[in-house]
Structure formats: structure tokens, C-alpha cells
C-alpha positions in Angstrom: 0.0 -0.1 -0.3 0.9 3.4 -0.4 -0.5 6.5 0.6 -4.0 7.4 -0.4 -2.1 10.5 0.0 1.1 10.6 -2.1 3.1 13.9 -1.3 5.2 13.4 1.9 6.9 16.4 3.7 10.5 16.0 6.0 8.8 14.9 9.1 9.5 17.1 12.5 11.7 15.5 14.5 10.3 12.9 17.3 11.9 15.2 20.2 10.2 18.2 19.3 8.4 18.5 22.4 10.9 17.4 24.8 13.3 20.5 25.6 13.1 21.4 29.4 10.5 18.4 29.9 10.7 16.0 33.0 10.6 12.4 32.2 8.4 10.5 30.6 5.3 8.8 32.2 1.9 7.5 30.4 -0.7 10.2 30.8 -4.8 10.2 30.9 -5.1 13.5 29.9 -3.4 14.9 26.7 -1.0 18.1 27.8 -1.6 20.8 25.4 1.4 21.9 24.3 2.8 24.6 21.6 2.7 24.0 17.8 5.9 23.3 16.0 7.0 22.4 12.6 5.0 23.7 9.5 1.3 22.9 10.6 -1.8 24.8 9.5 -2.5 28.1 10.9 -4.9 28.0 13.8 -3.7 24.7 15.1 -3.3 23.0 18.5 -1.0 20.9 19.6 -1.2 18.3 22.2 1.3 14.9 23.4 -0.6 11.8 25.2 1.9 9.2 26.5 0.9 5.6 25.6 3.0 1.9 26.7 5.2 0.9 23.5 4.1 -2.7 24.8 0.8 -2.5 26.4 2.0 -6.0 28.1 4.3 -3.9 30.0 3.0 -1.1 31.1 5.7 0.0 33.1 8.1 -0.1 30.2 8.7 2.5 27.2 6.4 5.3 26.6 5.9 6.8 23.4 4.5 10.4 22.9 1.6 10.6 20.3 1.7 14.1 18.6 -1.9 15.3 18.3 -2.7 18.4 16.3 -6.3 20.1 16.1 -8.1 22.6 14.1 -10.8 23.7 16.2 -13.9 24.0 15.0 -14.5 27.6 13.7 -18.3 28.2 14.3 -20.6 28.4 17.2 -22.2 25.5 16.7 -19.5 23.4 17.8 -20.7 19.4 17.9 -19.0 17.3 20.0 -17.9 14.2 17.3 -14.5 15.6 15.8 -13.3 13.7 12.5 -10.4 11.9 12.9 -7.5 11.5 9.7 -6.0 8.5 9.5 -2.9 8.6 6.9 -1.7 5.8 4.6 1.6 4.0 3.8 2.0 2.5 6.3 3.8 5.3 7.1 2.9 8.8 6.7 2.6 11.1 9.6 -1.3 12.2 10.0 0.1 16.0 10.4 0.9 15.9 7.3 -2.4 16.3 6.1 -3.6 19.1 7.6 -1.8 20.8 5.0 -4.0 19.8 2.2 -7.0 22.0 1.5 -9.0 18.9 -0.4 -8.5 16.9 2.5 -8.5 19.2 5.7 -11.8 21.1 3.8 -12.4 24.0 5.7 -16.0 23.3 5.1 -15.8 20.2 7.3 -14.8 22.4 10.2 -17.3 24.6 10.7 -18.9 22.3 13.2 -16.6 19.7 14.2 -12.7 19.7 15.2 -10.5 17.9 13.1 -8.2 15.8 14.7 -4.6 14.5 13.5 -2.9 12.5 15.4 0.3 11.0 13.9 0.4 7.2 14.2 2.8 5.8 16.3 6.5 5.3 14.0 5.5 8.4 12.2 6.4 12.2 12.4 7.0 13.2 15.8 5.2 10.0 17.8 8.6 8.1 17.6 9.6 8.1 14.2 11.1 5.0 12.6 12.6 6.8 9.8 14.9 5.0 7.8 17.4 6.5 4.7 17.3 3.7 2.0 18.1 5.7 -0.9 20.8 8.4 -1.4 23.4 10.2 0.0 22.2 13.2 -2.1 25.5 14.0 -3.9 25.7 9.9 -5.3 22.4 10.1 -7.8 23.1 6.4 -8.8 22.3 5.4 -4.9 19.2 6.5 -5.9 19.0 3.8 -8.6 19.2 0.3 -6.1 16.8 -2.1 -4.8 13.5 -1.0 -3.9 14.1 -2.1 -0.6 18.1 -2.3 -0.3 18.7 -5.5 2.4 22.1 -3.5 3.7 20.4 -0.6 4.6 17.5 -2.5 5.8 19.6 -4.2 8.3 21.4 -1.0 9.0 18.0 1.1 9.6 17.2 -2.0 12.2 20.2 -1.7 13.8 19.7 2.5 14.6 16.1 2.1 15.1 16.2 -0.9 17.7 18.2 1.4 20.3 14.4 3.7 20.6 11.9 1.2 19.9 10.4 -2.3 20.4 9.5 -2.5 16.7 7.3 -5.6 16.8 4.9 -3.0 18.8 4.3 -0.8 15.9 1.5 -2.9 14.4 -2.5 -1.8 13.4 -3.6 -3.6 17.1 -1.2 -1.4 19.0 -2.5 1.9 17.2 -6.3 0.9 17.1 -5.7 1.3 21.3 -3.7 4.5 20.6 -6.6 5.9 18.5 -9.0 4.7 21.8 -6.6 6.7 24.0 -6.4 9.7 22.2 -9.9 9.9 21.9 -10.8 9.6 25.6 -7.6 11.7 26.2 -9.6 14.5 24.8 -13.0 13.7 26.4 -15.0 12.9 22.5 -17.4 10.7 23.3 -18.1 9.8 19.6 -16.0 10.1 16.8 -15.9 10.1 12.6 -12.9 8.8 11.0 -11.6 9.7 8.0 -8.9 7.1 6.5 -7.1 7.1 3.4 -5.5 3.7 1.8 -3.6 1.9 4.9 -5.6 4.5 7.2 -9.1 2.6 5.9 -7.2 -0.4 7.6 -7.0 1.5 10.3 -10.0 2.9 10.6 -12.2 -1.0 10.2 -9.9 -2.3 12.9 -10.7 0.8 15.2 -14.6 0.1 13.7 -14.6 -3.5 14.5 -12.5 -2.8 18.3 -15.1 0.0 19.4 -18.0 0.2 16.9 -20.0 -1.9 19.1 -19.3 0.3 21.9 -20.7 3.1 19.8 -17.5 5.2 19.6 -18.3 5.6 15.9 -20.5 7.8 14.4 -19.6 7.6 10.7 -16.1 6.2 8.6 -15.4 7.3 5.0 -12.9 5.3 3.5 -10.4 6.6 0.4 -9.0 4.1 -1.7 -10.2 1.1 0.8 -7.9 -1.9 1.5 -10.0 -5.0 1.8 -9.4 -7.4 5.3 -8.2 -10.1 3.4 -6.2 -8.5 1.1 -1.7 -8.6 1.5 0.3 -6.4 0.1 2.0 -6.5 -2.2 0.3 -9.4 -3.5 -1.1 -8.9 -6.9 0.6 -5.6 -7.4 2.2 -6.7 -11.0 -1.5 -7.9 -12.0 -3.5 -4.7 -10.3 -1.0 -1.9 -11.8 -1.2 -3.9 -15.7 -5.1 -3.4 -15.4 -4.6 0.2 -14.3 -2.4 0.7 -17.0 -4.3 -0.9 -19.8 -7.3 1.2 -18.6 -5.1 4.3 -19.5 -4.2 3.4 -22.4 -8.0 2.5 -23.5 -8.4 6.3 -21.9 -5.8 7.5 -24.3 -7.0 6.1 -26.9 -10.2 7.4 -26.7 -9.3 11.1 -26.2 -8.4 12.2 -29.9 -5.1 14.0 -28.8 -3.4 11.3 -27.1 -4.9 9.2 -29.5 -3.1 11.0 -32.3 -0.1 11.8 -30.7 0.7 7.9 -29.1 -1.2 6.1 -31.8 0.5 2.8 -31.1 1.7 3.3 -27.4 0.6 0.0 -26.0 2.8 -1.4 -28.7 5.5 1.0 -27.3 5.1 0.4 -23.6 5.4 -3.6 -24.2 8.7 -3.4 -26.5 9.8 -1.1 -23.8 9.6 -3.6 -21.3 10.6 -6.4 -23.8 14.0 -4.4 -24.1 15.0 -3.8 -20.1 14.4 -7.7 -19.5 17.7 -7.7 -21.5 19.1 -5.0 -20.9 19.5 -1.8 -18.9 18.9 1.8 -19.8 20.8 5.1 -19.1 19.6 8.1 -18.2 21.0 11.7 -17.9 18.7 13.4 -14.9 18.8 16.6 -13.0 19.2 15.8 -8.9 16.8 17.3 -7.4 19.2 17.7 -4.4 22.5 18.6 -5.6 21.2 20.2 -9.0 23.7 18.8 -11.0 23.3 16.5 -14.1 24.1 13.0 -13.9 24.3 9.9 -15.7 22.1 6.9 -14.1 21.6 3.0 -15.0 17.8 2.5 -14.9 16.7 -1.5 -15.2 13.7 -3.3 -15.9 12.2 -2.6 -12.0 13.0 0.9 -11.7 11.1 1.9 -15.2 8.2 0.0 -13.9 7.6 1.0 -10.3 8.0 4.9 -11.8 5.2 3.4 -13.8 3.0 2.2 -11.4 3.8 4.9 -9.2 2.4 8.0 -12.0 -0.9 5.7 -11.9 -1.6 6.7 -8.2 -3.0 10.0 -9.4 -4.9 11.6 -12.5 -2.0 13.9 -12.9 0.7 11.8 -13.1 -1.2 8.8 -15.2 -1.5 11.7 -17.6 1.8 11.3 -18.2 2.4 7.8 -18.7 1.7 7.6 -22.8 4.3 10.3 -23.1 7.2 9.1 -20.8 6.5 5.3 -22.2 7.1 6.9 -25.5 10.1 8.7 -24.9 11.5 5.5 -23.5 10.9 4.0 -26.5 12.8 6.2 -28.5 15.3 5.9 -26.0 15.1 8.8 -23.6 14.6 7.2 -20.3 15.6 11.0 -18.5 11.5 11.7 -17.7 11.1 8.9 -16.2 14.4 8.7 -14.4 13.6 11.8 -13.1 10.3 11.1 -12.0 11.7 8.3 -9.8 14.5 10.0 -8.1 12.2 12.4 -6.9 9.8 9.9 -5.4 12.5 7.7 -3.8 13.8 11.2 -2.4 10.4 11.9 -0.6 11.5 8.9 1.3 7.9 7.1 1.2 8.8 4.2 2.9 10.5 3.4 6.2 10.3 1.2 9.3 6.6 1.4 10.1 6.2 0.2 7.0 8.2 -2.6 7.4 6.8 -3.3 11.0 3.5 -3.3 9.7 3.3 -5.0 6.1 5.4 -8.0 7.5 3.6 -8.3 10.3 0.1 -7.9 8.4 0.8 -8.3 5.0 3.7 -10.1 3.3 3.8 -13.7 5.9 0.4 -14.2 4.6 1.5 -13.3 0.8 0.9 -17.3 -0.9 4.8 -18.6 -2.2 3.9 -18.4 -6.2 3.1 -14.6 -5.8 5.8 -13.3 -7.5 5.8 -16.1 -10.2 2.1 -14.7 -11.0 3.2 -11.1 -11.7 6.4 -11.4 -13.4 4.2 -11.8 -16.6 3.0 -8.6 -16.4 5.1 -4.9 -16.7 5.5 -4.7 -13.1 7.2 -7.9 -12.6 7.5 -10.2 -9.1 10.4 -8.3 -7.5 7.9 -6.2 -5.0 6.9 -9.4 -3.4 10.6 -11.0 -4.1 12.1 -7.9 -2.4 9.4 -7.6 0.4 9.9 -11.0 1.8 13.9 -10.6 1.8 13.2 -7.3 3.8 11.1 -9.2 6.3 13.4 -11.8 7.0 15.3 -8.8 8.6 13.0 -7.5 10.5 11.7 -8.1 13.5 7.8 -7.9 13.3 5.0 -8.9 15.6 1.7 -11.2 15.0 -1.6 -10.4 13.7 -4.2 -10.9 15.6 -6.3 -13.6 14.4 -9.2 -11.8 13.7 -7.6 -9.2 11.6 -8.6 -10.2 7.9 -11.8 -11.3 8.7 -14.7 -9.1 7.7 -15.7 -6.0 9.6 -19.3 -6.4 10.3 -21.1 -3.0 11.4 -24.8 -0.7 11.1 -22.5 2.3 11.4 -23.3 4.7 8.1 -19.9 4.2 6.0 -19.2 6.1 2.8 -16.3 4.7 0.3 -14.5 6.2 -2.6 -12.6 4.3 -5.2 -10.6 4.9 -8.4 -11.7 3.6 -11.3 -7.7 3.3 -12.4 -6.2 2.6 -8.8 -3.3 0.2 -9.4 -3.2 -0.7 -5.7 -6.6 -0.3 -4.3 -9.1 -1.0 -7.3 -12.8 -0.6 -7.0 -13.7 -4.3 -6.4 -11.9 -3.9 -2.6 -15.1 -1.3 -1.7 -17.3 -4.2 -3.2 -15.5 -6.6 -0.7 -16.5 -4.6 2.3 -19.7 -3.3 0.8 -20.9 -7.6 1.9 -20.7 -6.4 5.6 -21.7 -3.0 6.0 -25.3 -2.9 5.1 -25.2 1.1 5.7 -23.0 1.7 3.2 -22.4 3.3 0.2 -19.8 3.4 -2.6 -18.9 5.3 -5.3 -16.6 5.2 -8.1 -14.4 8.0 -9.2 -14.0 7.9 -13.0 -10.7 8.8 -13.9 -9.3 8.4 -10.7 -6.2 6.1 -9.1 -5.3 5.8 -6.0 -5.9 9.7 -5.3 -8.1 11.9 -7.0 -5.4 14.6 -7.2 -5.5 16.2 -10.7 -9.1 15.8 -11.8 -10.8 18.3 -12.1 -14.6 18.7 -10.6 -13.5 17.5 -6.6 -15.8 19.7 -5.2 -18.1 17.1 -6.1 -16.1 14.6 -3.9 -15.8 17.6 -0.6 -19.9 18.1 -0.8 -20.3 14.0 -0.9 -18.3 14.2 2.2 -20.0 17.2 3.9 -23.0 16.2 3.8 -22.7 12.4 4.5 -21.1 14.0 7.4 -23.7 16.1 8.7 -26.3 13.6 7.8 -24.7 10.2 9.0 -26.6 8.2 6.5 -26.1 7.2 2.9 -29.3 6.4 1.5 -30.2 10.6 1.0 -26.9 11.3 -0.7 -27.3 12.7 -4.2 -23.9 11.1 -6.3 -24.8 12.5 -9.5 -22.0 15.3 -9.4 -19.8 12.3 -9.9 -20.6 12.3 -13.4 -19.3 15.8 -13.9 -15.7 14.6 -12.7 -13.1 15.1 -15.9 -9.6 14.4 -15.8 -7.0 16.6 -17.1 -5.9 16.4 -20.9 -2.9 13.9 -21.8 0.6 15.6 -21.5 2.0 15.3 -25.4 5.1 17.0 -25.1 8.0 16.5 -22.4 7.7 19.1 -20.1 11.4 19.8 -19.4 
């Protein structure tokens, strides 16, 4: 899984609140602290100390960073909206700067709560440096999970974290501790990508106790899905659908009449020999020549498909690669990897909850696709080096609840396809599934997204799905396809 929200910012140091403070002790209330870092204007910040290992309450504690955007209207309601970030590995406080996510209209009557999940942001972040250093551009074009750097990160993090305790079930209990400490009787959950798993597990655990009023799931993860199983097949389906869109769009069809065949040839060539490209490094701001493998090119294309904005450039970039110019793809990938998308929390969670349950033949099944089976093989190898906890037996089973649930999925999502929401619908009788046309894992870049904001606001206000008018979804449009190299 990758974040439903893809853009990541530099994490605030985990010790942001520790200056001149007494030794840590677990707290039943959230202490208000001065907000630090690049947070949204008007935020109120808190810290809550929770046991790292709840079976050892006298052991190490974790400071959870909580930022709240208070309700702006006079008619304030007691049930806030909790934002749950994706990845796993993204800090929720990074979401509050995105107006499409932290919609001001949602804040008129309710607080918006952004709590960094344990292992992210300023909640004892498990930060790894899998790529770099910045003065070595080729170091950004190595394995997806370089084993030597996985081992080095484990050795570094074990001095400050018991890595087996960074799981979804532990984060569910953290969320409940935050709710209690802040005094909210009931909450609304809004999760994206991995955040939908966290939302559903909280609903499973605390929904029967009346703690959840509504749930919004954006690009939902099915309970029985296991990353990175079927990544190759899902990416191939999304790429094929995007080629269909290109063929039905006159400007794209005219510019790239043979793009499907050109893409096949590109990946066939890469199976035989690597490619080279001259890139402009975003950190050093110098040009350098790098070598790309089939895995690198496939990874870049897959991540471009995450959003409509990125997908709109895929035909052009693959056509350029067909002519021998891999620079646009290489430029995209080095910027993506420089943002540090993957880290220790990703390994702690996926090794315990996903990779261990991926079938032995999964890599072979994906191998015929453009992505191939490298993600399965490399994540298995990394998990063999990483300590991880155990998944509760109930995890992976359907979540049954009568709580109102609104789900949105992208018609061209390469990682959490619309079928995931269909699976969830079977045991959620008060759920509504809205398929967003032209959308990938994220709707970023589409025109007409005010429709989705209106749907979310109306749903939360009414706490029901049967009266929602979804007709505006038909007016959502994709941006035009790129037909010229933008550099």
C-alpha cells in the first residue's frame, strides 16, 4: 500500500516537545503543548504518552503528537473528524496542510484531529534512509528495499523502539486512548489507503461500544488483501485502462497511436538490458548519468498511475522511453524516492500483517506483467531481516457494522481497486460505494473534485447514505494527456 495521499513532507523530529521537560510518564489526559513545525495556521497541539508495549505498562512510553484544527463556527458539535493517514508510514499531521483533505467546510461544526500514528512524524518516527546520499544519484536507483540499508536501519531503530510493537492493533488502542484523553464521546473516522485498515479495525473493536458515528474510506483496503500480493496484476489492469482512455481521447490517440505496443517493447528491451539516462538531481541540482533496470522503470510507471495528474503523463513518458529517452522516467523516480516514501513503520506493519500471508507463488504470478514480481521477492527478503509482531487472529476477517460508511474508489487505481470496496460492502449494510471516474489511488489532478467534498460534508452532517445525491460524480473530468516533454 501506498499512501492514498501520496505527497510526503519532511518529518518533524520526534523530540520536538522534549526540551526542558521532565521524564516521560504515561498520561490519562493529553497535555497541551506549543505547536512546532510546519502545521496549519490555528492548530492546537497536544502530546499523549502511551505504553509502547501494553503488556509491559512500566516499560518505554511513546509520545503521540496530536494536532487539532478547532471548529470555527459557534454551533460546535462534540464529535470530531479523525484523519488516518496512509502508507503505512505517513504522519497524519502532514495531511492538515492539504485543503482538499482538511476541507474548511468540514471544520465549521467539528474539530479536525490529526494524530501522528506511532512510528510516524513526531510519534517516535521509525525513519529509515533507504536511498542516498544526495551526492550519489545512482544510490537512488538500487533495489526497492536495499538489504544492507534495511539491516542498518533495524540496528539504528532498535535503540529507541521495540519494533514488534508498531502494528495496526497497537495503533487502534492508541486512537482510543486519544479519544478518551481529549474527552470526545464519539468520533467520525476519515481514512485513506492504509488508513482505511486502521479505521476498520477501530470500528471492529470500538464500533459496538458506540464510539464511531460515521466512517469515510478513501481507496479502501479489503480485510483479506495482503500487500504486495497481486501488485503486478493490479498495476497492469490500471495501465491497460489508462491506454484505453488515451485511445478514446483524440489528442492522446493522435500523439501516441501505437502506445500499447511501444510500452510492450520498452519492457521487453529492459528484460534484456538496462537503460541509461541523464537526470537533474533535485538535491545537488547537478546533472548526472544513471542506470535504470526494468524494476526501476516499472516502479516509476506504477507510481505515476497513483494519481490522474501522474497518469496523464504516462503515454508521453513511455513513448520517450521507446525512442531511447528514459530521462523523464528517471527524473520522476529520483524525486519520488528522495521524498522517503517507505520507512520502518512500513516494514513493521506489512511484515506482520501482509507479507507473511502472501502465497509462495505470488511473485511468479506477477512476473508476466510489466511490473514483474520484484516487489514480492524484495519485501520477503526485507521482512526476513526485520523483527515484527503477530497479527490478531480476527484481523483479515470481514468487519460487520451498521455504522454509516461512505467509500470512494478510483476507477484506475493500481493498488486498491474498486473491487476492494465491493468486498467491504458485503458486511456493511449502511455503506455506500462511489466510484470516481478517471481517478487512481488519489483523485489529485482531476477537475470537479468539489463534488467529493460536498458528498463528504453532507454524509458527515446527515450520518446516512440513503439520501446522498451522487449525480455530481458524472461531472468529474481528467486533465488532458501530456503530449510534449515538459522539461
